[in-house]
Z-matrix of the N, CA and C atoms (Angstrom, degrees):
N
C 1 1.446
C 2 1.523 1 110.25
N 3 1.360 2 116.75 1 -45.86
C 4 1.456 3 120.90 2 179.72
C 5 1.518 4 110.37 3 -64.18
N 6 1.341 5 115.99 4 -41.06
C 7 1.470 6 120.15 5 179.98
C 8 1.535 7 110.21 6 -63.38
N 9 1.340 8 118.76 7 -37.36
C 10 1.459 9 122.93 8 178.34
C 11 1.525 10 110.61 9 -64.86
N 12 1.345 11 117.08 10 -43.52
C 13 1.470 12 120.92 11 179.06
C 14 1.521 13 111.50 12 -61.85
N 15 1.323 14 116.03 13 -43.13
C 16 1.464 15 120.05 14 179.75
C 17 1.523 16 110.03 15 -64.89
N 18 1.335 17 117.10 16 -42.64
C 19 1.465 18 120.65 17 179.16
C 20 1.520 19 111.31 18 -63.74
N 21 1.331 20 116.59 19 -43.05
C 22 1.461 21 119.81 20 178.67
C 23 1.523 22 111.17 21 -66.11
N 24 1.331 23 117.72 22 -39.33
C 25 1.460 24 121.48 23 178.06
C 26 1.523 25 110.26 24 -63.69
N 27 1.329 26 116.88 25 -44.52
C 28 1.465 27 121.00 26 179.33
C 29 1.525 28 110.08 27 -63.78
N 30 1.308 29 117.20 28 -41.92
C 31 1.462 30 121.18 29 177.59
C 32 1.526 31 110.58 30 -62.25
N 33 1.324 32 117.31 31 -40.98
C 34 1.467 33 121.46 32 178.12
C 35 1.517 34 112.01 33 -62.86
N 36 1.325 35 116.76 34 -43.79
C 37 1.471 36 121.22 35 178.44
C 38 1.524 37 109.96 36 -62.04
N 39 1.329 38 117.04 37 -45.57
C 40 1.469 39 120.34 38 178.68
C 41 1.526 40 111.26 39 -61.82
N 42 1.322 41 116.85 40 -39.23
C 43 1.459 42 120.74 41 179.48
C 44 1.531 43 110.85 42 -62.83
N 45 1.337 44 116.24 43 -46.22
C 46 1.464 45 120.73 44 -179.54
C 47 1.524 46 110.70 45 -64.70
N 48 1.325 47 116.74 46 -46.65
C 49 1.460 48 119.93 47 -179.93
C 50 1.527 49 111.36 48 -64.81
N 51 1.316 50 116.70 49 -42.51
C 52 1.467 51 120.32 50 178.94
C 53 1.523 52 111.87 51 -63.58
N 54 1.329 53 116.35 52 -42.92
C 55 1.466 54 120.13 53 178.26
C 56 1.508 55 111.39 54 -64.39
N 57 1.335 56 116.80 55 -40.64
C 58 1.463 57 120.44 56 178.55
C 59 1.514 58 111.39 57 -64.59
N 60 1.327 59 116.69 58 -44.30
C 61 1.468 60 120.40 59 179.71
C 62 1.525 61 110.59 60 -65.58
N 63 1.333 62 116.53 61 -42.10
C 64 1.469 63 119.68 62 178.25
C 65 1.522 64 111.75 63 -64.25
N 66 1.333 65 115.92 64 -40.73
C 67 1.465 66 120.02 65 177.50
C 68 1.509 67 111.48 66 -63.42
N 69 1.336 68 116.39 67 -42.18
C 70 1.462 69 119.38 68 178.68
C 71 1.524 70 110.06 69 -64.38
N 72 1.335 71 117.65 70 -43.56
C 73 1.463 72 120.96 71 179.66
C 74 1.528 73 110.25 72 -58.48
N 75 1.345 74 117.50 73 -43.23
C 76 1.464 75 120.99 74 178.70
C 77 1.519 76 110.35 75 -64.01
N 78 1.345 77 117.42 76 -46.79
C 79 1.463 78 121.34 77 -178.50
C 80 1.524 79 110.91 78 -64.26
N 81 1.331 80 117.50 79 -45.03
C 82 1.458 81 121.53 80 -178.07
C 83 1.522 82 110.52 81 -64.31
N 84 1.327 83 117.09 82 -24.53
C 85 1.458 84 120.38 83 179.94
C 86 1.515 85 113.61 84 -79.06
N 87 1.325 86 118.70 85 -8.92
C 88 1.458 87 121.00 86 179.06
C 89 1.518 88 109.17 87 -80.64
N 90 1.304 89 116.81 88 122.84
C 91 1.456 90 120.28 89 177.41
C 92 1.521 91 109.26 90 -154.94
N 93 1.316 92 116.65 91 -178.50
C 94 1.462 93 121.35 92 -177.64
C 95 1.526 94 111.45 93 -61.22
N 96 1.327 95 117.12 94 -34.38
C 97 1.465 96 120.20 95 -178.03
C 98 1.521 97 111.84 96 -66.90
N 99 1.336 98 117.39 97 -29.66
C 100 1.454 99 119.39 98 -177.74
C 101 1.519 100 112.17 99 -79.99
N 102 1.331 101 116.74 100 -16.33
C 103 1.460 102 120.13 101 -179.02
C 104 1.507 103 113.24 102 77.69
N 105 1.327 104 118.13 103 13.08
C 106 1.458 105 121.65 104 -179.07
C 107 1.520 106 108.68 105 -103.57
N 108 1.331 107 116.29 106 134.07
C 109 1.455 108 120.95 107 178.66
C 110 1.516 109 109.51 108 -117.67
N 111 1.328 110 115.91 109 141.05
C 112 1.449 111 120.31 110 177.82
C 113 1.526 112 110.88 111 -85.42
N 114 1.327 113 117.17 112 -35.39
C 115 1.454 114 121.86 113 -179.12
C 116 1.526 115 107.86 114 -129.90
N 117 1.308 116 116.49 115 125.92
C 118 1.461 117 120.29 116 179.33
C 119 1.518 118 109.19 117 -114.09
N 120 1.312 119 115.40 118 126.81
C 121 1.460 120 121.87 119 177.32
C 122 1.514 121 107.79 120 -113.55
N 123 1.332 122 117.81 121 165.49
C 124 1.470 123 118.94 122 178.44
C 125 1.527 124 111.55 123 -61.52
N 126 1.304 125 115.16 124 153.01
C 127 1.462 126 122.28 125 176.19
C 128 1.523 127 108.75 126 -55.16
N 129 1.333 128 117.15 127 131.31
C 130 1.464 129 119.57 128 177.49
C 131 1.528 130 111.95 129 -146.43
N 132 1.333 131 115.63 130 38.32
C 133 1.456 132 120.76 131 -177.80
C 134 1.531 133 112.63 132 -71.85
N 135 1.321 134 117.56 133 -27.31
C 136 1.465 135 120.29 134 -176.85
C 137 1.528 136 110.43 135 -121.82
N 138 1.334 137 115.66 136 165.37
C 139 1.464 138 120.38 137 175.21
C 140 1.531 139 110.56 138 -58.58
N 141 1.324 140 117.11 139 -38.07
C 142 1.467 141 120.68 140 -179.91
C 143 1.528 142 111.55 141 -65.93
N 144 1.337 143 116.41 142 -36.12
C 145 1.466 144 120.17 143 174.65
C 146 1.525 145 109.94 144 -64.41
N 147 1.317 146 115.40 145 -47.86
C 148 1.470 147 119.96 146 -178.75
C 149 1.524 148 110.98 147 -59.29
N 150 1.338 149 117.21 148 -45.60
C 151 1.466 150 120.98 149 -179.66
C 152 1.526 151 111.42 150 -62.46
N 153 1.321 152 117.42 151 -35.52
C 154 1.455 153 120.94 152 179.82
C 155 1.514 154 114.03 153 -73.89
N 156 1.324 155 117.23 154 -18.33
C 157 1.467 156 121.59 155 -176.82
C 158 1.516 157 114.09 156 -90.51
N 159 1.329 158 117.84 157 -5.38
C 160 1.465 159 119.99 158 -173.80
C 161 1.523 160 111.45 159 -119.31
N 162 1.330 161 115.20 160 158.89
C 163 1.464 162 120.97 161 177.40
C 164 1.519 163 111.43 162 -86.84
N 165 1.332 164 116.66 163 -26.32
C 166 1.462 165 121.31 164 -174.88
C 167 1.517 166 110.53 165 -136.33
N 168 1.332 167 116.21 166 136.73
C 169 1.460 168 123.15 167 167.90
C 170 1.518 169 105.25 168 -129.00
N 171 1.339 170 116.07 169 125.75
C 172 1.459 171 119.36 170 -175.60
C 173 1.521 172 111.27 171 -151.76
N 174 1.331 173 114.87 172 154.18
C 175 1.459 174 121.81 173 171.23
C 176 1.527 175 106.14 174 -89.68
N 177 1.333 176 115.66 175 124.84
C 178 1.464 177 120.68 176 -176.52
C 179 1.524 178 110.67 177 -133.05
N 180 1.328 179 114.79 178 159.42
C 181 1.460 180 121.59 179 167.81
C 182 1.520 181 106.98 180 -117.45
N 183 1.318 182 116.09 181 133.64
C 184 1.460 183 120.70 182 179.06
C 185 1.524 184 108.50 183 -79.82
N 186 1.327 185 116.02 184 121.09
C 187 1.463 186 121.56 185 178.66
C 188 1.524 187 111.29 186 -83.94
N 189 1.335 188 116.80 187 -44.54
C 190 1.469 189 120.68 188 -177.47
C 191 1.516 190 110.03 189 -169.64
N 192 1.337 191 114.87 190 155.86
C 193 1.462 192 120.57 191 167.22
C 194 1.516 193 105.75 192 -84.06
N 195 1.323 194 117.05 193 130.49
C 196 1.463 195 120.03 194 -176.04
C 197 1.524 196 113.17 195 -109.56
N 198 1.319 197 117.77 196 -14.57
C 199 1.467 198 120.52 197 177.65
C 200 1.518 199 109.65 198 -164.84
N 201 1.325 200 115.52 199 149.12
C 202 1.461 201 123.54 200 174.90
C 203 1.515 202 107.80 201 -136.30
N 204 1.310 203 116.04 202 144.20
C 205 1.453 204 118.69 203 174.71
C 206 1.499 205 112.45 204 158.22
N 207 1.315 206 115.77 205 145.86
C 208 1.457 207 121.00 206 177.19
C 209 1.516 208 113.82 207 62.93
N 210 1.346 209 117.37 208 29.32
C 211 1.460 210 120.78 209 179.68
C 212 1.512 211 114.16 210 80.40
N 213 1.354 212 116.90 211 9.74
C 214 1.466 213 121.53 212 -178.02
C 215 1.529 214 109.37 213 -126.58
N 216 1.312 215 115.35 214 140.17
C 217 1.459 216 121.43 215 173.94
C 218 1.531 217 107.87 216 -117.32
N 219 1.314 218 116.47 217 129.28
C 220 1.462 219 121.32 218 174.35
C 221 1.524 220 108.37 219 -98.10
N 222 1.333 221 115.88 220 133.33
C 223 1.459 222 121.69 221 -179.75
C 224 1.516 223 109.79 222 -127.19
N 225 1.337 224 115.68 223 140.26
C 226 1.467 225 121.13 224 172.81
C 227 1.519 226 106.91 225 -91.35
N 228 1.345 227 115.98 226 128.51
C 229 1.465 228 121.19 227 -178.13
C 230 1.528 229 110.53 228 -127.77
N 231 1.329 230 114.77 229 152.75
C 232 1.462 231 121.67 230 172.50
C 233 1.520 232 107.48 231 -103.86
N 234 1.325 233 116.68 232 129.78
C 235 1.463 234 122.29 233 -179.48
C 236 1.520 235 109.01 234 -88.39
N 237 1.346 236 116.00 235 125.56
C 238 1.467 237 121.39 236 -179.94
C 239 1.522 238 112.60 237 -102.46
N 240 1.318 239 116.37 238 -36.84
C 241 1.461 240 120.41 239 -173.92
C 242 1.521 241 108.07 240 -149.14
N 243 1.321 242 116.98 241 126.23
C 244 1.463 243 122.05 242 -179.44
C 245 1.527 244 108.93 243 -100.70
N 246 1.326 245 116.37 244 124.14
C 247 1.460 246 121.89 245 178.06
C 248 1.532 247 111.62 246 -102.24
N 249 1.322 248 115.96 247 -22.04
C 250 1.465 249 121.51 248 178.05
C 251 1.521 250 108.03 249 -157.80
N 252 1.314 251 116.36 250 139.70
C 253 1.458 252 120.76 251 176.52
C 254 1.510 253 112.72 252 92.73
N 255 1.319 254 114.73 253 -167.81
C 256 1.461 255 121.15 254 -176.82
C 257 1.535 256 109.95 255 -142.79
N 258 1.344 257 116.86 256 64.17
C 259 1.460 258 118.47 257 -178.79
C 260 1.528 259 111.27 258 -78.62
N 261 1.305 260 115.91 259 164.79
C 262 1.456 261 120.79 260 173.88
C 263 1.525 262 110.49 261 -74.17
N 264 1.314 263 116.14 262 177.16
C 265 1.468 264 121.62 263 -178.73
C 266 1.530 265 111.64 264 -73.82
N 267 1.327 266 116.69 265 -27.61
C 268 1.462 267 122.38 266 177.56
C 269 1.522 268 107.58 267 -132.71
N 270 1.335 269 115.98 268 135.35
C 271 1.458 270 121.36 269 -177.65
C 272 1.520 271 110.19 270 -130.94
N 273 1.324 272 116.07 271 155.69
C 274 1.462 273 122.37 272 165.25
C 275 1.521 274 105.16 273 -115.02
N 276 1.350 275 115.46 274 120.10
C 277 1.461 276 120.96 275 -173.69
C 278 1.526 277 110.39 276 -125.91
N 279 1.335 278 115.66 277 150.79
C 280 1.459 279 121.75 278 -179.76
C 281 1.509 280 111.62 279 -101.32
N 282 1.324 281 115.05 280 146.56
C 283 1.461 282 121.57 281 176.71
C 284 1.519 283 108.79 282 -145.61
N 285 1.333 284 116.36 283 141.27
C 286 1.457 285 119.87 284 174.69
C 287 1.515 286 109.52 285 -61.30
N 288 1.320 287 115.35 286 142.48
C 289 1.454 288 120.02 287 174.65
C 290 1.517 289 106.73 288 -75.56
N 291 1.341 290 117.82 289 129.58
C 292 1.472 291 119.55 290 -176.15
C 293 1.520 292 112.80 291 -62.45
N 294 1.318 293 114.47 292 146.59
C 295 1.454 294 121.68 293 176.26
C 296 1.531 295 107.27 294 -79.78
N 297 1.328 296 118.23 295 128.55
C 298 1.468 297 119.84 296 -179.95
C 299 1.525 298 111.40 297 -53.36
N 300 1.320 299 116.14 298 132.42
C 301 1.459 300 121.75 299 177.97
C 302 1.514 301 114.54 300 86.92
N 303 1.354 302 118.42 301 -5.47
C 304 1.463 303 119.76 302 179.95
C 305 1.526 304 109.77 303 -86.71
N 306 1.320 305 115.82 304 155.16
C 307 1.461 306 120.37 305 177.67
C 308 1.524 307 108.85 306 -146.88
N 309 1.315 308 115.54 307 126.45
C 310 1.454 309 122.78 308 177.59
C 311 1.521 310 106.48 309 -148.49
N 312 1.331 311 117.09 310 120.02
C 313 1.460 312 120.42 311 -177.06
C 314 1.522 313 112.93 312 -59.18
N 315 1.329 314 117.91 313 -25.82
C 316 1.463 315 120.54 314 179.24
C 317 1.520 316 111.91 315 -90.28
N 318 1.322 317 116.13 316 -1.81
C 319 1.459 318 120.17 317 179.14
C 320 1.518 319 108.50 318 -121.74
N 321 1.301 320 115.15 319 81.37
C 322 1.461 321 121.32 320 178.14
C 323 1.517 322 107.17 321 -98.56
N 324 1.337 323 117.71 322 121.10
C 325 1.464 324 118.81 323 178.02
C 326 1.533 325 110.06 324 -63.79
N 327 1.316 326 115.93 325 128.99
C 328 1.459 327 120.53 326 -178.68
C 329 1.529 328 110.07 327 -69.03
N 330 1.333 329 115.65 328 134.55
C 331 1.466 330 121.36 329 -179.90
C 332 1.525 331 109.23 330 -126.80
N 333 1.320 332 117.17 331 136.53
C 334 1.471 333 120.27 332 179.41
C 335 1.534 334 112.00 333 -56.02
N 336 1.350 335 113.97 334 140.22
C 337 1.450 336 120.53 335 178.75
C 338 1.515 337 114.92 336 87.47
N 339 1.320 338 117.54 337 -2.71
C 340 1.468 339 121.10 338 -178.36
C 341 1.524 340 110.89 339 -111.57
N 342 1.338 341 113.85 340 156.50
C 343 1.460 342 122.01 341 -177.17
C 344 1.526 343 109.23 342 -106.50
N 345 1.346 344 115.65 343 141.24
C 346 1.461 345 122.18 344 -177.86
C 347 1.519 346 110.54 345 -142.45
N 348 1.323 347 115.38 346 158.33
C 349 1.457 348 121.15 347 161.62
C 350 1.523 349 103.84 348 -99.80
N 351 1.336 350 115.99 349 123.37
C 352 1.460 351 120.41 350 -179.62
C 353 1.522 352 110.08 351 -119.91
N 354 1.319 353 114.99 352 147.91
C 355 1.456 354 122.72 353 170.53
C 356 1.509 355 107.16 354 -111.32
N 357 1.315 356 117.37 355 127.19
C 358 1.461 357 121.77 356 -174.81
C 359 1.522 358 112.13 357 -116.78
N 360 1.320 359 115.24 358 130.81
C 361 1.458 360 122.01 359 170.24
C 362 1.513 361 107.35 360 -88.31
N 363 1.321 362 116.73 361 147.03
C 364 1.465 363 120.03 362 174.41
C 365 1.523 364 108.04 363 -68.64
N 366 1.320 365 115.55 364 125.70
C 367 1.469 366 120.73 365 -179.45
C 368 1.519 367 107.91 366 -160.04
N 369 1.313 368 116.73 367 91.10
C 370 1.461 369 120.81 368 -175.06
C 371 1.528 370 112.68 369 -64.06
N 372 1.332 371 117.29 370 -22.59
C 373 1.465 372 118.35 371 177.73
C 374 1.530 373 111.37 372 -66.57
N 375 1.323 374 116.83 373 -15.23
C 376 1.470 375 121.80 374 175.90
C 377 1.528 376 109.60 375 -115.19
N 378 1.315 377 115.20 376 36.54
C 379 1.460 378 125.55 377 179.07
C 380 1.525 379 111.64 378 64.01
N 381 1.332 380 118.45 379 -98.61
C 382 1.471 381 120.11 380 -171.97
C 383 1.523 382 114.57 381 -96.58
N 384 1.318 383 118.67 382 1.90
C 385 1.457 384 120.03 383 176.89
C 386 1.513 385 112.81 384 148.57
N 387 1.326 386 114.00 385 168.49
C 388 1.462 387 123.44 386 -179.32
C 389 1.521 388 108.20 387 -114.25
N 390 1.328 389 116.97 388 132.30
C 391 1.464 390 121.85 389 -179.54
C 392 1.527 391 109.15 390 -72.59
N 393 1.344 392 115.97 391 109.95
C 394 1.466 393 121.79 392 176.59
C 395 1.522 394 109.52 393 -84.12
N 396 1.342 395 115.71 394 -38.68
C 397 1.463 396 120.41 395 173.15
C 398 1.521 397 108.67 396 -148.89
N 399 1.322 398 114.88 397 156.04
C 400 1.460 399 121.94 398 175.32
C 401 1.519 400 107.84 399 -147.81
N 402 1.317 401 116.15 400 130.44
C 403 1.460 402 120.82 401 175.77
C 404 1.520 403 107.99 402 -129.06
N 405 1.308 404 115.24 403 144.32
C 406 1.461 405 120.09 404 -177.32
C 407 1.524 406 110.88 405 -66.40
N 408 1.325 407 114.70 406 140.94
C 409 1.476 408 120.71 407 174.93
C 410 1.532 409 109.40 408 -124.86
N 411 1.331 410 117.24 409 16.49
C 412 1.462 411 121.45 410 -178.94
C 413 1.526 412 112.73 411 -68.20
N 414 1.331 413 116.99 412 -46.26
C 415 1.462 414 120.31 413 -171.47
C 416 1.518 415 114.12 414 -77.79
N 417 1.331 416 117.41 415 -40.90
C 418 1.462 417 120.46 416 -177.53
C 419 1.527 418 109.05 417 -144.87
N 420 1.321 419 115.56 418 84.97
C 421 1.460 420 121.31 419 -177.99
C 422 1.517 421 111.71 420 -59.65
N 423 1.324 422 117.01 421 -40.31
C 424 1.469 423 120.69 422 -178.60
C 425 1.530 424 110.89 423 -61.32
N 426 1.322 425 117.07 424 -45.75
C 427 1.470 426 120.78 425 -179.70
C 428 1.534 427 110.81 426 -67.63
N 429 1.331 428 117.11 427 -41.64
C 430 1.468 429 120.00 428 179.98
C 431 1.523 430 110.31 429 -63.74
N 432 1.319 431 116.41 430 -43.56
C 433 1.462 432 120.20 431 179.40
C 434 1.518 433 110.68 432 -63.26
N 435 1.331 434 117.80 433 -44.66
C 436 1.470 435 122.01 434 -179.64
C 437 1.531 436 110.79 435 -63.02
N 438 1.309 437 117.05 436 -42.32
C 439 1.476 438 121.75 437 179.20
C 440 1.518 439 110.68 438 -56.64
N 441 1.340 440 117.04 439 -49.28
C 442 1.454 441 120.20 440 -174.97
C 443 1.523 442 112.47 441 -81.79
N 444 1.321 443 118.77 442 -26.80
C 445 1.468 444 120.34 443 173.35
C 446 1.526 445 109.45 444 -64.06
N 447 1.338 446 116.89 445 -40.18
C 448 1.465 447 121.06 446 176.96
C 449 1.531 448 110.48 447 -65.64
N 450 1.323 449 116.78 448 -42.01
C 451 1.470 450 120.44 449 179.49
C 452 1.525 451 110.88 450 -62.20
N 453 1.333 452 117.02 451 -41.27
C 454 1.469 453 120.60 452 178.69
C 455 1.528 454 110.01 453 -67.14
N 456 1.335 455 117.00 454 -43.00
C 457 1.465 456 120.89 455 -178.64
C 458 1.530 457 112.22 456 -63.55
N 459 1.326 458 117.35 457 -28.52
C 460 1.468 459 121.79 458 -177.80
C 461 1.529 460 112.16 459 -120.91
N 462 1.323 461 116.62 460 30.25
C 463 1.462 462 121.14 461 -174.85
C 464 1.520 463 112.87 462 -62.04
N 465 1.312 464 114.19 463 146.99
C 466 1.462 465 121.41 464 174.61
C 467 1.527 466 108.58 465 -87.89
N 468 1.317 467 117.25 466 144.41
C 469 1.471 468 118.34 467 176.12
C 470 1.529 469 109.24 468 -66.27
N 471 1.324 470 116.76 469 149.96
C 472 1.468 471 118.93 470 177.72
C 473 1.524 472 110.40 471 -58.60
N 474 1.320 473 115.43 472 139.16
C 475 1.462 474 121.25 473 178.37
C 476 1.525 475 108.18 474 -153.97
N 477 1.309 476 117.10 475 155.69
C 478 1.463 477 119.33 476 -179.38
C 479 1.527 478 111.07 477 -62.95
N 480 1.300 479 115.42 478 147.92
C 481 1.458 480 121.09 479 174.19
C 482 1.520 481 107.78 480 -57.73
N 483 1.309 482 117.22 481 134.08
C 484 1.469 483 121.34 482 -176.81
C 485 1.526 484 112.44 483 -60.84
N 486 1.337 485 117.34 484 -20.13
C 487 1.458 486 120.71 485 178.22
C 488 1.520 487 111.83 486 -80.32
N 489 1.334 488 118.06 487 -2.78
C 490 1.468 489 122.12 488 -176.57
C 491 1.515 490 111.64 489 -110.75
N 492 1.297 491 117.96 490 41.15
C 493 1.451 492 122.30 491 179.68
C 494 1.524 493 108.62 492 -80.50
N 495 1.338 494 115.75 493 107.64
C 496 1.460 495 120.80 494 -177.48
C 497 1.523 496 113.41 495 -67.70
N 498 1.323 497 116.77 496 -14.36
C 499 1.468 498 119.25 497 -178.47
C 500 1.521 499 111.94 498 -83.86
N 501 1.322 500 117.14 499 -13.30
C 502 1.450 501 120.63 500 -178.44
C 503 1.533 502 108.93 501 -78.16
N 504 1.302 503 116.12 502 138.44
C 505 1.452 504 121.28 503 179.97
C 506 1.521 505 108.94 504 -97.15
N 507 1.312 506 116.02 505 126.97
C 508 1.467 507 120.85 506 178.48
C 509 1.506 508 109.31 507 -71.00
N 510 1.328 509 116.94 508 141.15
C 511 1.479 510 119.39 509 179.14
C 512 1.518 511 111.86 510 -67.41
């Protein structure tokens, strides 16, 4: 009886370790070359894609950061000009905290005292919305407004990222 318990316990440990190692091998094998994606977001390669993916596009000034935590920063903003949607005059919006060393022109960390054009996804867990994109409007407000007004006027409907085709078979 004792020998059976030990054998079953050893078999169980091997099963768990083998499954974990096999799972890791499968996960580690997922990369851009295989064409497999773990997380698929809507297509957002162009300004028109970005405008089509959000409920609100507006010119805002960041008044203050009101909370930080869990990789998210909440900022209170004043809305100056609405290009899409119907936001209030003042919003509290969430944005991912930037990863050190990363750079993305559509991912500008919001800073108090600065003006931006932001695209917001509806996300009540972040109060008035989630920042899908943000571009600076400090240097040339007229050009920034025109750029995003055109994107809203000619926005693409939301659609899956072309790299997330579930029908494609990974090699």
